[in-house]
Each structure stands twice: as C-alpha cells, then as structure tokens.
TIPABA-386625 format. One line per 4 residues: number of its first residue (from 1); their letters; for each residue x, y, z of C-alpha. Coordinates in Angstrom, 3 decimals, always signed. Example, Ala and Ser with C-alpha at 12.3 -4.5 7.8 and 13.67 -1.06 7.14 Angstrom:
BEGIN
1 = as = +12.300 -4.500 +7.800  +13.670 -1.060 +7.140
This chain:
BEGIN
1 = xxxx = +12.161 -77.287 +88.126  +15.476 -75.698 +89.416  +17.485 -76.034 +86.148  +14.335 -74.228 +84.414
5 = xxxx = +14.476 -71.324 +86.684  +17.953 -70.942 +86.360  +17.736 -70.777 +82.491  +15.400 -68.041 +82.783
9 = xxxx = +17.511 -65.931 +84.778  +20.574 -66.400 +82.496  +18.342 -65.379 +79.451  +17.460 -62.264 +81.235
13 = xxxx = +20.969 -61.395 +82.270  +21.893 -61.636 +78.720  +19.087 -59.535 +77.598  +20.383 -56.991 +80.170
17 = xxxx = +24.150 -57.063 +79.191  +22.869 -56.460 +75.552  +20.851 -53.000 +76.518  +23.701 -51.993 +78.954
21 = xxxx = +27.342 -51.391 +78.509  +29.917 -51.267 +81.259  +32.591 -48.389 +81.447  +35.941 -48.588 +82.553
25 = xxxx = +34.925 -47.387 +86.178  +32.658 -50.150 +86.431  +29.493 -48.188 +85.406  +26.759 -49.255 +83.196
29 = xxxx = +26.054 -47.137 +80.047  +23.317 -46.919 +77.636  +24.040 -48.486 +74.378  +24.532 -46.179 +71.079
33 = xxxx = +21.678 -45.590 +69.251  +22.082 -45.954 +65.389  +21.918 -43.233 +62.893  +18.756 -44.301 +61.317
37 = xxxx = +16.993 -44.683 +64.679  +18.176 -41.253 +65.312  +16.748 -39.578 +62.669  +13.497 -41.311 +62.979
41 = xxxx = +13.721 -39.961 +66.669  +14.339 -36.468 +65.858  +11.277 -36.699 +63.278  +13.191 -36.314 +60.239
45 = xxxx = +11.559 -39.070 +58.575  +7.838 -39.047 +58.135  +7.384 -42.706 +56.845  +5.609 -45.123 +59.069
49 = xxxx = +8.257 -47.537 +58.403  +11.208 -45.660 +60.174  +14.350 -46.687 +58.602  +13.058 -47.743 +55.317
53 = xxxx = +11.195 -44.344 +54.903  +14.469 -42.737 +55.875  +16.387 -44.943 +53.199  +13.895 -43.927 +50.658
57 = xxxx = +14.228 -39.876 +51.526  +18.103 -40.970 +50.676  +17.630 -42.426 +47.540  +15.474 -39.330 +46.248
61 = xxxx = +18.257 -36.636 +47.294  +20.675 -39.008 +45.466  +18.738 -39.094 +42.544  +18.218 -35.206 +42.585
65 = xxxx = +21.926 -34.637 +43.028  +22.538 -37.108 +40.094  +20.400 -34.724 +37.991  +21.902 -31.608 +39.052
69 = xxxx = +25.390 -32.848 +38.248  +24.312 -34.182 +34.849  +22.830 -30.724 +34.098  +25.874 -28.817 +35.192
73 = xxxx = +27.961 -30.861 +33.123  +25.963 -30.474 +29.911  +26.240 -26.465 +30.827  +29.687 -26.840 +30.942
77 = xxxx = +30.070 -29.012 +27.423  +28.036 -26.276 +26.007  +30.285 -23.283 +27.506  +33.259 -25.070 +26.025
81 = xxxx = +31.586 -25.607 +22.411  +30.644 -21.595 +22.567  +34.003 -20.742 +23.605  +35.336 -22.820 +20.870
85 = xxxx = +33.134 -21.062 +18.306  +33.850 -17.527 +19.617  +37.702 -18.431 +18.912  +37.031 -19.513 +15.694
89 = xxxx = +35.029 -16.453 +14.434  +37.660 -14.115 +15.843  +40.399 -15.951 +14.089  +38.211 -15.616 +10.747
93 = xxxx = +37.654 -12.048 +11.379  +41.385 -11.254 +12.022  +41.941 -13.417 +8.577  +39.344 -11.366 +6.831
97 = xxxx = +40.696 -7.873 +8.262  +44.120 -8.876 +6.888  +42.998 -9.445 +3.720  +40.740 -6.143 +3.585
101 = xxxx = +44.158 -4.148 +4.823  +46.066 -6.014 +1.865  +43.618 -5.344 -0.480  +43.622 -1.449 +0.475
105 = xxxx = +47.127 -1.316 +0.355  +47.324 -2.898 -3.398  +44.977 -0.091 -4.774  +46.887 +2.850 -3.060
109 = xxxx = +49.674 +1.437 -4.840  +48.150 +1.540 -8.009  +46.322 +4.682 -7.503  +48.660 +6.499 -9.946
113 = xxxx = +48.128 +4.063 -12.628  +44.261 +3.842 -12.284  +42.584 +5.471 -15.231  +39.368 +6.971 -15.011
117 = xxxx = +36.486 +6.211 -17.448  +36.188 +8.793 -20.309  +33.116 +11.412 -19.938  +30.951 +11.553 -22.641
121 = xxxx = +31.494 +14.367 -25.077  +29.067 +17.658 -25.236  +27.952 +16.050 -28.628  +27.187 +12.808 -27.291
125 = xxxx = +24.950 +14.529 -24.156  +22.951 +16.654 -26.978  +22.394 +13.811 -28.830  +20.788 +12.012 -25.933
129 = xxxx = +18.613 +15.014 -24.973  +17.466 +15.192 -28.669  +16.544 +11.857 -28.527  +14.522 +12.337 -25.396
133 = xxxx = +12.698 +15.157 -26.808  +11.882 +13.395 -29.826  +10.548 +10.288 -27.577  +8.337 +12.870 -25.790
137 = xxxx = +7.324 +14.539 -28.798  +6.250 +11.411 -30.108  +4.343 +10.485 -26.864  +2.496 +13.881 -27.128
141 = xxxx = +1.398 +13.533 -31.155  -0.027 +9.938 -29.951  -1.765 +11.190 -27.303  -3.408 +14.468 -29.329
145 = xxxx = -0.756 +17.219 -27.896  +1.370 +19.161 -29.415  +4.340 +21.738 -27.914  +6.162 +24.869 -28.762
149 = xxxx = +9.048 +25.999 -27.457  +8.739 +29.720 -25.992  +11.385 +32.216 -24.740  +10.722 +30.967 -21.010
153 = xxxx = +9.107 +27.340 -21.219  +7.076 +25.242 -23.301  +3.347 +25.692 -24.713  +1.279 +22.536 -24.858
157 = xxxx = -1.704 +22.175 -26.959  -4.276 +19.242 -25.823  -6.678 +18.239 -28.534  -9.740 +16.378 -27.408
161 = xxxx = -11.946 +13.895 -29.597  -14.405 +11.262 -28.834  -14.968 +8.213 -30.646  -13.203 +9.634 -33.525
165 = xxxx = -14.631 +12.971 -33.427  -12.308 +16.029 -32.947  -13.839 +18.127 -30.207  -11.762 +21.195 -28.891
169 = xxxx = -8.273 +22.192 -28.216  -6.824 +23.316 -25.025  -3.679 +25.302 -24.116  -1.490 +25.084 -21.355
173 = xxxx = +1.741 +27.662 -21.203  +4.543 +26.376 -18.769  +7.263 +28.620 -17.139  +10.403 +26.413 -16.608
177 = xxxx = +12.370 +28.868 -15.080  +13.214 +30.059 -12.307  +10.616 +27.238 -11.295  +8.312 +25.089 -13.336
181 = xxxx = +4.571 +26.785 -13.280  +1.599 +27.264 -15.310  +1.577 +30.785 -16.578  -1.820 +30.735 -18.320
185 = xxxx = -4.204 +28.470 -20.092  -7.668 +27.864 -21.635  -8.506 +25.004 -19.498  -12.145 +25.220 -18.091
189 = xxxx = -12.552 +26.367 -14.466  -14.184 +22.998 -13.557  -11.384 +21.204 -14.453  -9.188 +20.141 -11.292
193 = xxxx = -6.304 +21.674 -13.002  -4.528 +23.007 -9.954  -5.057 +19.941 -8.123  -3.145 +17.673 -10.936
197 = xxxx = -0.654 +20.409 -11.061  +0.106 +20.016 -7.395  +0.445 +16.338 -7.773  +2.473 +15.777 -11.094
201 = xxxx = +3.807 +19.109 -12.258  +7.165 +19.595 -10.211  +7.992 +15.671 -10.391  +6.594 +14.198 -13.906
205 = xxxx = +5.308 +16.439 -16.459  +4.497 +13.335 -18.787  +2.174 +12.339 -16.167  +0.760 +16.063 -15.551
209 = xxxx = -0.197 +15.983 -19.189  -1.626 +12.709 -19.784  -3.723 +12.993 -16.254  -5.147 +16.605 -17.457
213 = xxxx = -5.516 +15.106 -21.057  -7.853 +12.198 -19.819  -10.055 +14.519 -17.525  -10.309 +16.961 -20.877
217 = xxxx = -11.222 +14.098 -23.293  -13.739 +12.547 -20.598  -15.342 +16.073 -20.053  -15.953 +16.541 -23.673
221 = xxxx = -17.244 +12.911 -23.950  -20.123 +13.242 -21.525  -20.857 +16.761 -22.872  -20.974 +15.403 -26.600
225 = xxxx = -23.282 +12.570 -25.287  -25.741 +15.112 -23.630  -25.925 +17.377 -26.776  -26.613 +14.126 -28.657
229 = xxxx = -29.312 +13.050 -26.645  -31.095 +16.623 -26.983  -30.555 +16.737 -30.474  -31.673 +13.359 -31.638
233 = xxxx = -34.645 +12.432 -28.792  -35.950 +16.198 -27.918  -39.568 +14.564 -28.596  -38.821 +11.324 -26.666
237 = xxxx = -37.616 +13.190 -23.603  -40.267 +15.063 -21.091  -39.297 +18.551 -20.004  -35.555 +19.589 -20.073
241 = xxxx = -32.215 +17.436 -19.522  -30.509 +19.064 -16.534  -26.687 +18.787 -16.177  -24.119 +20.929 -14.498
245 = xxxx = -20.835 +22.688 -15.848  -18.720 +19.683 -15.680  -21.211 +17.229 -17.031  -20.894 +14.513 -14.189
249 = xxxx = -24.541 +15.006 -13.397  -27.168 +14.571 -15.752  -30.993 +14.504 -15.154  -34.085 +13.866 -17.260
253 = xxxx = -37.103 +12.006 -17.697  -38.870 +9.818 -20.479  -41.821 +7.725 -21.034  -42.407 +3.894 -20.989
257 = xxxx = -45.170 +2.655 -22.340  -46.723 -0.923 -20.808  -50.108 -2.143 -21.499  -51.490 +0.968 -23.053
261 = xxxx = -50.269 +2.756 -20.210  -47.538 +5.371 -19.744  -45.455 +5.671 -16.859  -42.772 +8.235 -16.482
265 = xxxx = -39.224 +7.266 -15.701  -36.813 +9.594 -13.937  -33.002 +9.161 -14.772  -30.285 +10.269 -12.386
269 = xxxx = -26.705 +9.853 -13.742  -23.604 +10.421 -11.746  -20.096 +10.164 -13.117  -17.821 +9.049 -10.219
273 = xxxx = -14.469 +9.060 -11.984  -13.814 +12.318 -13.795  -11.562 +10.498 -16.246  -14.416 +8.342 -17.854
277 = xxxx = -17.218 +9.090 -19.929  -19.547 +6.534 -18.847  -21.564 +7.025 -15.531  -20.528 +4.981 -12.560
281 = xxxx = -24.182 +5.070 -11.302  -27.571 +5.506 -12.919  -30.305 +5.681 -10.756  -34.002 +5.052 -12.271
285 = xxxx = -37.374 +5.425 -10.513  -40.851 +5.153 -11.817  -42.821 +8.181 -10.118  -46.167 +6.831 -11.571
289 = xxxx = -46.246 +2.822 -10.670  -44.509 +0.150 -8.496  -45.185 -2.827 -10.567  -42.577 -5.574 -10.755
293 = xxxx = -42.171 -5.410 -14.213  -41.675 -1.609 -14.317  -38.904 -2.262 -11.750  -37.359 -5.257 -13.815
297 = xxxx = -37.369 -2.663 -16.839  -36.165 +0.113 -14.821  -33.010 -2.119 -13.971  -32.326 -3.215 -17.551
301 = xxxx = -32.156 +0.727 -18.737  -29.850 +1.548 -15.508  -27.530 -1.130 -16.976  -27.623 +0.125 -20.293
305 = xxxx = -26.842 +3.495 -19.120  -23.703 +2.361 -17.384  -22.175 +0.500 -20.247  -23.109 +2.317 -23.343
309 = xxxx = -22.875 +5.924 -24.476  -26.035 +7.943 -23.225  -27.523 +8.602 -26.812  -26.769 +5.201 -28.109
313 = xxxx = -28.018 +3.582 -24.780  -31.499 +5.738 -25.225  -31.845 +4.522 -29.045  -31.076 +0.914 -28.484
317 = xxxx = -34.146 +1.194 -25.718  -36.283 +3.362 -27.965  -35.831 +0.649 -30.859  -36.268 -2.315 -28.467
321 = xxxx = -39.779 -0.750 -27.365  -40.990 -0.061 -31.023  -39.931 -3.399 -31.901  -42.044 -4.713 -29.053
325 = xxxx = -44.953 -2.669 -30.001  -44.988 -3.975 -33.848  -44.706 -7.386 -32.472  -47.767 -7.074 -30.533
C-alpha cells in the first residue's frame, strides 16, 4: 500500500513539473503557450477544432496569396509583350519615315526633269463640246424635243403625243447668261413648272426637260381620254363628265342593267401620279342598290379603269354587257 501511495505522489509531482518551470533564481514560471493556442485564445480562429481551424485559415491565405502572385506574373508578362510591340512599331515607323524622306528627296532632285502632260488643244476641246451637244440633241429628238440657240440662251420645244397621236407642242425659253433661268414659256399654269425648275434647272437641264416632258405628256393623255369618252359614249353617260383643268380628277355616272333593272354607278377617278395617264384610284359606288353582285361588278369596273385607258376600259365594259344580254 505504501508503495502505491508513493507512486501516485511521484506522478503528481511530474505533472506539476511539466506545467511549471523554475527560473534561475529558484522561482517557478508558467510554461510558454504555443502560437496556435495563443491564436485560439485571442479569438482569431473560429473553428471549433482549435488548431485545425487555424491551419485551415493559413491554408486559405496561402492559396489566395498564390493566386495574386500568379496574376501579378501574368500582368508582368503581358506588359513585357506590349513594350516589345511598341518598340517594334516604333522601329517600323522610323523605317517608313526614312523611305518617305528618301523618295521626296529623289522627286525634288528630278523636279527640273519632270514633264507635265500635254494640255488638250482648243480644237480638241471644241470637238468634245460639239460631241456632247450632238448627244443631247439626239436625246431631245428621241423624246420629242427640239432646241434652237438664241442670243441669250436656248429655246426648247416639247412635242407631246398619246398612243402615237401627235397632240400639242410647248415652248420653254431658257436664259443662260448671266444665270440660268426661264425667260418665257407656253406651259399651262396648272403644270408645276416652278417646282420642277427649282429642283433641276440649275444642276441638270436634261432632267429638268425630261420631267417636264413627262408631266406634259401625262396631262395631254388624261385630257385625250376624257375627250374620247365624251365623244364616243355621250349616250351611255348620265349627265356630264366633270374634270378639273389638270384632268387629274374625273367624275361621271353611267347605268348598269341587272335582271331588267337599271342601276346608276358613280365613278370618281383620281390621278395621284401626275407623270402618268392612268388613275391611281378608281372609286365606284352604286347609289340605287347594295346587292353583292353589284359590289362585285363595281370592283371589276374599278380594276378596268385603273389598268386601261379610260375610253378603252369603258368600251370593254359596254361590249361585255351587250354580249351578256345577247346570250341571255
């Protein structure tokens, strides 16, 4: 028993010595606390495992530092490549600059020996001008226009026609000095001559004459169609054909028979494009009935008026009606 008691006391003494140290003056001191344990005691590590949590933190920091170091190295490599490229471009620039300077010097040395190209003679220039005038006159002739020189400019004659039939001629006297402008003309007042001249006369005389010719030919074409309708089908039209001076609005009435009944159709033709002789819109209404068959007939008549000359379209409609009556 005494031996066991002594062994217990020795173990306690040994544990006491491991927990304390003795200084040189004989006083006992507390042992040094490891760094990991100090971090844990200071609250720097939040892991419940103590030292293991601190090691995890150190590992994460080391990984972050490694990423930053790698990124820094990549940036340094990229910067080195850019610097090398700059040096290469500067060297190329200097090389090109030297070549340009040498070339300029050679040109200056040979300046006295350079011969200028021969200027065309006055006769050659005159031939070119005459050739251009002939080409323009040929263009005018093919489009129904002739021209005559005057003391101050040119007088143009625009001949109009419709379907091979000669209609009217209109004159435009143009001054070329001191500026290009229209001196006098015989163009009808309802033709937009001023607008056409403002757009083309100062810059392109050919376009001016071409557009003016389109307007005049379309006008006489519309007028001719209205005249033919009145002359050929006066007995088929109810009342009189109404038209304005430009003939871009026509209104008239005619009868359509259906099942021994007569229905009055009202026609309103609008010519939205003044450079064409066919209407852009044909409005047909029946004031004495609203049968579906009448609506279909009105639609068919509208199509005919928009795609054929007015008097020809009306003639085809009349013939179709007569053929249908004979069949019945």
